[in-house]
C-alpha positions as CSV (number, residue, x, y, z in Angstrom):
1,M,37.9,19.0,-52.6
2,N,36.8,18.4,-56.2
3,N,38.4,15.0,-56.1
4,F,36.4,14.2,-52.9
5,F,33.1,15.1,-54.5
6,T,34.0,13.0,-57.5
7,L,34.5,10.1,-55.2
8,Y,31.3,10.9,-53.3
9,G,29.3,11.0,-56.6
10,Y,30.8,7.6,-57.5
11,E,29.8,6.1,-54.2
12,L,26.4,7.5,-54.5
13,K,25.9,6.0,-57.9
14,K,27.2,2.7,-56.7
15,I,24.5,2.5,-54.1
16,L,21.7,3.7,-56.4
17,K,22.8,1.4,-59.3
18,N,21.9,-1.6,-57.1
19,K,18.6,-2.9,-58.5
20,F,17.5,-4.2,-55.1
21,T,18.1,-0.9,-53.4
22,V,16.1,1.0,-56.1
23,A,13.3,-1.5,-55.8
24,M,13.2,-1.2,-52.0
25,L,13.2,2.6,-52.2
26,I,10.3,2.5,-54.6
27,V,8.3,0.0,-52.6
28,L,8.8,1.7,-49.3
29,T,7.9,5.1,-50.8
30,L,4.7,3.7,-52.3
31,I,3.8,2.3,-48.8
32,I,4.3,5.8,-47.3
33,A,2.2,7.4,-50.1
34,A,-0.6,4.8,-49.8
35,V,-0.9,5.2,-46.0
36,S,-0.9,9.0,-46.3
37,V,-3.7,9.1,-48.9
38,F,-6.0,6.2,-48.0
39,P,-8.7,6.0,-46.9
40,I,-10.0,8.9,-49.0
41,M,-12.9,10.8,-47.4
42,D,-16.3,10.2,-49.0
43,S,-19.4,12.4,-48.8
44,T,-20.4,11.0,-45.4
45,D,-16.9,11.6,-44.0
46,K,-17.1,15.2,-45.2
47,Q,-20.4,15.7,-43.5
48,I,-19.0,14.3,-40.3
49,K,-16.0,16.6,-40.6
50,A,-18.3,19.7,-41.1
51,A,-20.5,18.7,-38.1
52,Q,-17.5,18.2,-35.8
53,M,-15.9,21.5,-36.8
54,T,-18.9,23.3,-35.5
55,L,-17.5,22.5,-32.0
56,N,-14.1,24.1,-32.7
57,G,-13.1,26.3,-29.8
58,R,-15.5,24.8,-27.4
59,A,-14.3,23.9,-23.9
60,I,-15.0,20.3,-22.9
61,D,-16.9,21.2,-19.8
62,D,-20.2,20.3,-18.2
63,T,-22.1,22.4,-20.7
64,L,-20.7,20.5,-23.7
65,L,-20.9,17.1,-22.0
66,N,-24.6,17.7,-21.1
67,E,-25.3,18.7,-24.7
68,M,-23.8,15.4,-25.8
69,Y,-25.7,13.3,-23.3
70,D,-29.0,14.7,-24.6
71,V,-28.3,13.5,-28.1
72,M,-26.5,10.2,-27.4
73,I,-28.2,7.0,-28.8
74,D,-26.5,4.7,-26.3
75,E,-25.0,5.3,-22.9
76,Y,-21.6,4.2,-23.9
77,G,-21.2,6.6,-26.8
78,V,-20.6,4.0,-29.4
79,E,-23.4,4.5,-31.9
80,W,-23.6,7.7,-33.9
81,N,-25.4,9.0,-36.9
82,L,-25.3,12.2,-39.1
83,D,-27.6,14.0,-36.7
84,N,-25.4,13.7,-33.6
85,C,-22.0,12.9,-35.0
86,A,-20.6,16.3,-34.0
87,Y,-20.2,14.9,-30.5
88,E,-18.5,11.6,-31.4
89,E,-15.0,12.8,-30.8
90,I,-16.0,14.3,-27.4
91,A,-17.4,10.9,-26.4
92,S,-14.1,9.3,-27.5
93,I,-12.1,11.7,-25.4
94,E,-14.3,11.0,-22.3
95,R,-14.3,7.3,-22.9
96,G,-10.5,7.4,-23.3
97,I,-10.2,8.9,-19.8
98,M,-13.0,7.0,-17.9
99,G,-12.5,3.7,-19.6
100,Y,-14.3,1.5,-22.1
101,G,-17.4,-0.4,-21.1
102,Y,-18.7,2.2,-18.6
103,S,-21.7,4.5,-19.0
104,L,-20.7,8.0,-19.9
105,I,-24.0,9.7,-19.1
106,G,-23.9,11.6,-15.9
107,I,-20.1,11.9,-15.7
108,T,-19.2,15.5,-15.0
109,A,-16.1,17.4,-16.3
110,D,-14.6,17.4,-12.8
111,D,-15.1,13.6,-12.6
112,M,-13.3,13.3,-15.9
113,Y,-10.3,15.5,-15.2
114,N,-9.9,14.2,-11.7
115,S,-9.9,10.6,-13.0
116,R,-7.2,11.5,-15.5
117,K,-5.0,13.1,-12.9
118,K,-5.4,10.1,-10.5
119,F,-4.6,7.6,-13.2
120,N,-1.5,9.5,-14.4
121,T,-0.1,9.5,-10.8
122,E,-0.7,5.8,-10.5
123,V,1.2,5.2,-13.8
124,L,4.1,7.3,-12.7
125,Y,4.5,5.2,-9.5
126,M,4.1,2.0,-11.5
127,H,7.0,3.1,-13.8
128,G,9.1,3.7,-10.7
129,A,9.3,7.5,-11.0
130,T,10.8,9.3,-8.0
131,D,8.8,11.8,-5.9
132,S,10.8,14.7,-7.5
133,E,10.2,13.4,-11.0
134,I,6.4,13.1,-10.3
135,E,6.4,16.6,-8.8
136,W,8.1,17.9,-12.0
137,I,5.7,16.1,-14.3
138,E,2.7,17.3,-12.4
139,R,3.9,20.9,-12.7
140,Q,4.0,20.3,-16.5
141,D,0.5,19.0,-16.4
142,E,-0.7,22.1,-14.5
143,K,0.4,24.1,-17.6
144,V,-2.1,22.2,-19.7
145,E,-5.3,24.3,-20.2
146,K,-8.3,22.7,-18.5
147,P,-11.0,22.1,-19.5
148,F,-9.5,21.0,-22.8
149,I,-10.4,23.1,-25.9
150,Y,-11.7,21.0,-28.7
151,E,-10.6,21.4,-32.3
152,Y,-11.3,19.1,-35.2
153,H,-7.9,17.4,-35.7
154,A,-8.3,14.3,-38.0
155,G,-5.5,15.5,-40.3
156,P,-2.8,16.2,-37.7
157,T,-3.8,13.1,-35.8
158,K,-3.3,10.9,-38.9
159,I,0.3,12.3,-39.2
160,T,1.1,11.5,-35.5
161,D,-0.6,8.1,-35.8
162,T,1.6,7.2,-38.8
163,M,4.8,8.9,-37.9
164,F,6.2,5.6,-36.6
165,L,6.0,4.2,-40.2
166,P,8.8,6.2,-41.8
167,A,10.8,5.6,-38.6
168,T,10.4,1.9,-38.9
169,L,10.8,1.7,-42.7
170,G,13.9,4.0,-42.4
171,F,15.3,1.6,-39.9
172,L,14.7,-1.3,-42.2
173,L,16.2,0.5,-45.2
174,A,19.4,1.5,-43.4
175,A,19.9,-2.0,-41.9
176,I,19.5,-3.8,-45.2
177,V,20.9,-1.4,-47.8
178,L,23.6,0.6,-46.0
179,S,25.1,-2.2,-44.0
180,S,27.0,-3.3,-47.1
181,V,28.4,0.1,-48.1
182,L,31.7,-0.4,-46.2
183,T,31.8,-4.2,-45.7
184,G,31.1,-4.8,-49.4
185,E,34.7,-3.9,-50.1
186,H,35.9,-6.5,-47.7
187,S,33.6,-9.3,-48.9
188,R,34.5,-8.6,-52.5
189,R,38.2,-8.5,-51.7
190,T,38.5,-5.1,-53.4
191,D,39.5,-3.2,-50.2
192,Q,43.2,-3.6,-51.0
193,L,42.8,-1.6,-54.2
194,I,42.1,1.4,-52.0
195,L,45.6,1.3,-50.6
196,S,47.0,2.3,-54.0
197,S,44.2,4.8,-54.9
198,R,45.0,8.4,-55.3
199,Y,42.3,9.4,-52.9
200,G,43.4,7.2,-50.0
201,R,41.5,5.4,-47.3
202,R,40.3,8.4,-45.2
203,K,38.7,10.2,-48.2
204,T,37.2,7.0,-49.4
205,Y,35.6,6.3,-46.0
206,F,34.1,9.8,-45.7
207,A,32.8,9.6,-49.3
208,K,31.1,6.3,-48.5
209,M,29.7,7.6,-45.2
210,L,28.4,10.8,-46.8
211,A,26.8,8.8,-49.6
212,G,25.0,6.5,-47.2
213,I,23.8,9.5,-45.0
214,S,22.6,11.4,-48.1
215,I,20.5,8.4,-49.3
216,M,18.8,8.1,-45.9
217,L,18.4,11.9,-45.3
218,L,16.9,12.6,-48.7
219,T,14.7,9.6,-48.5
220,M,13.3,10.6,-45.1
221,I,12.7,14.2,-46.2
222,L,10.9,12.8,-49.3
223,W,8.7,10.6,-47.1
224,I,7.8,13.5,-44.8
225,V,6.8,15.7,-47.7
226,I,4.7,12.9,-49.2
227,M,3.0,12.4,-45.8
228,F,2.1,16.1,-45.6
229,I,0.9,16.3,-49.2
230,G,-1.2,13.1,-48.8
231,V,-2.8,14.2,-45.6
232,G,-3.2,17.8,-46.7
233,C,-5.0,16.8,-49.9
234,T,-7.3,14.2,-48.4
235,I,-8.1,15.5,-44.9
236,G,-6.5,18.9,-44.3
237,F,-4.5,20.4,-41.5
238,N,-7.3,21.7,-39.3
239,G,-6.4,21.3,-35.6
240,M,-2.7,21.9,-35.7
241,N,-3.2,24.3,-32.7
242,A,-5.3,21.8,-30.8
243,P,-3.7,20.6,-27.5
244,I,-2.1,17.1,-27.7
245,Q,-4.5,16.0,-25.0
246,I,-7.3,16.0,-27.5
247,D,-5.5,13.1,-29.2
248,I,-3.6,11.5,-26.3
249,V,-5.8,12.3,-23.3
250,Y,-3.2,11.3,-20.7
251,S,-0.3,13.3,-22.0
252,W,1.0,15.7,-19.4
253,Y,3.0,18.0,-21.6
254,P,1.6,21.4,-22.6
255,F,2.2,21.1,-26.4
256,T,-0.1,21.5,-29.4
257,I,-0.4,18.7,-32.0
258,G,1.4,21.0,-34.4
259,E,4.3,21.5,-32.1
260,I,4.7,17.8,-31.6
261,I,4.6,17.2,-35.4
262,I,7.4,19.8,-35.9
263,R,9.5,18.1,-33.1
264,W,8.9,14.7,-34.7
265,C,9.9,15.8,-38.2
266,A,13.2,17.2,-36.8
267,M,13.7,14.0,-34.9
268,L,13.0,11.9,-38.0
269,V,15.7,13.8,-39.9
270,L,18.2,13.3,-37.2
271,A,17.2,9.6,-36.8
272,S,17.7,9.0,-40.5
273,V,21.3,10.2,-40.1
274,L,21.7,8.0,-37.0
275,Y,20.3,5.0,-38.9
276,A,22.7,5.4,-41.7
277,V,25.8,5.9,-39.6
278,A,24.9,3.1,-37.2
279,A,24.3,0.6,-40.0
280,M,27.7,1.4,-41.6
281,F,29.6,1.6,-38.4
282,I,28.3,-1.6,-36.9
283,S,28.9,-3.5,-40.1
284,E,32.5,-2.2,-40.2
285,L,33.0,-3.0,-36.6
286,L,31.9,-6.6,-37.1
287,K,33.1,-6.8,-40.7
288,S,29.7,-8.4,-41.4
289,R,26.6,-7.1,-43.1
290,L,24.5,-9.8,-41.5
291,G,25.9,-9.0,-38.0
292,A,24.8,-5.4,-38.4
293,I,21.4,-6.4,-39.5
294,G,21.1,-8.7,-36.6
295,I,22.1,-6.2,-33.9
296,M,19.8,-3.5,-35.4
297,T,17.0,-6.0,-35.4
298,V,17.6,-6.8,-31.7
299,L,17.6,-3.1,-30.8
300,Y,14.3,-2.6,-32.7
301,F,12.5,-5.5,-30.9
302,L,14.0,-4.4,-27.5
303,G,12.6,-0.9,-28.0
304,N,9.1,-2.1,-29.1
305,F,8.5,-5.1,-26.9
306,L,10.4,-4.5,-23.6
307,P,7.8,-3.8,-20.9
308,S,8.1,-0.5,-19.1
309,N,7.7,-0.7,-15.3
310,A,9.7,-0.2,-12.1
311,N,11.6,-3.5,-12.5
312,T,12.8,-2.7,-16.0
313,R,13.3,1.1,-15.5
314,P,17.1,1.3,-15.7
315,V,17.1,-0.5,-19.1
316,A,13.8,0.9,-20.3
317,H,15.1,4.4,-19.6
318,I,17.7,4.0,-22.3
319,I,15.6,1.9,-24.7
320,Q,13.0,4.7,-24.6
321,L,15.4,7.0,-26.5
322,L,15.4,4.7,-29.6
323,P,13.9,6.5,-32.6
324,T,11.3,3.8,-33.2
325,V,10.1,4.2,-29.6
326,Q,10.3,8.0,-29.6
327,L,8.3,8.3,-32.8
328,D,5.2,6.6,-31.4
329,N,2.1,8.0,-29.8
330,N,3.0,6.4,-26.4
331,S,5.9,8.8,-26.2
332,F,3.4,11.6,-25.6
333,W,2.7,9.9,-22.3
334,S,6.3,9.2,-21.3
335,S,7.5,9.4,-17.7
336,W,11.2,8.9,-18.6
337,L,13.1,12.0,-17.4
338,F,16.8,12.7,-17.5
339,K,18.4,14.8,-14.8
340,I,21.3,16.9,-16.3
341,G,23.0,19.7,-14.4
342,G,20.3,19.5,-11.7
343,K,17.5,20.0,-14.1
344,Y,15.0,17.5,-15.6
345,F,14.6,17.1,-19.3
346,M,12.0,15.1,-21.2
347,D,13.2,12.1,-23.3
348,M,12.0,13.9,-26.4
349,Q,14.4,16.8,-25.5
350,V,17.3,14.5,-24.9
351,A,16.8,12.1,-27.8
352,P,17.7,14.5,-30.7
353,V,20.9,15.7,-29.0
354,L,21.8,12.1,-28.3
355,Y,21.2,11.1,-32.0
356,A,23.6,13.9,-33.1
357,L,26.3,13.0,-30.6
358,L,26.1,9.2,-31.3
359,S,26.3,9.9,-35.1
360,I,29.5,12.0,-34.6
361,I,31.1,9.5,-32.3
362,M,30.4,6.5,-34.6
363,V,31.7,8.5,-37.7
364,V,35.0,9.3,-35.8
365,L,35.4,5.7,-34.5
366,G,34.5,4.3,-37.8
367,V,37.2,6.0,-39.8
368,R,39.8,4.6,-37.3
369,L,38.4,1.1,-37.7
370,Y,38.3,1.4,-41.5
371,C,41.9,2.8,-41.9
372,R,43.4,0.3,-39.4
373,Y,41.7,-2.7,-41.0
374,Q,43.2,-1.7,-44.4
375,V,46.7,-1.6,-42.8
376,S,46.3,-4.9,-40.9
377,G,44.9,-6.6,-44.0
378,R,47.7,-5.5,-46.2
């Protein structure tokens, strides 16, 4: 076992001694830090925060809406000042439901919530959801407390708004850096030396795989910590218990913003392992670093640019499970359900389990590929 960890330490150092890898890690970490900290709240922002926090715990009902209508400068709820800015987020929520470019004044709470329900149903049919899926989703929406309870939530919202960034940068890091961990031995013609090493092919494979996973896992955890520190120091975590509908008005799931953030952090950690394993496995399968980068790039663009509607539903159903798709605000409003054992599960429930299973499968298949290639290349 000591021999294995010696080999693991060597493989870890080999990755980190690459100047390009170190430079990339530093640059990407600085990007995460900058996005987490900036823009820094000035005195005006702090006044707006204090004003909006006076509405914490208030139901978004006719009473609150009428209060807002009385102090609005324009009927669209676009112009605000320090005297009425407490209601700016309430107007944003109403505008998000009723649509932009329409007068908000006179709209009742019933109008707003009925419009939300009608639009959600139309979207479900547009995505090709079955009647039983729609019925299940509507039951979830019934669990959402209405009228919505307002909480100032700028800090948690910033985290959810930027969570896609570590997911995307992690994808980039794995594709570029880790795709050469296994194939590097082949391209440098040093793979045959492993045949005569005291550790053997299998131990070498697992040492390399564990080193790559460690780099991704520790990097992702570091990025998550930096995000929380940056947001906590500049904005704060007020609103973690706010319903997700305060941020994503059409979401039909009865979660708080804090619960979503916890789910996402766990998903990011699992996704980082999947990224690492996928980059190394695909590169070994193709015996090509560029091939691995190419396939991972295609998967990224498929997930982010494939339209989601009834015509693309079979493919989109699977694409929806990609980490870069899951870790996006649109996933709060996802209609992609999976029926397992006669029960429906949300994609955000299925995705983490799938990431773990795929990682294990690729590790097992990868060791067979790695060992067989060494034998055939002898």
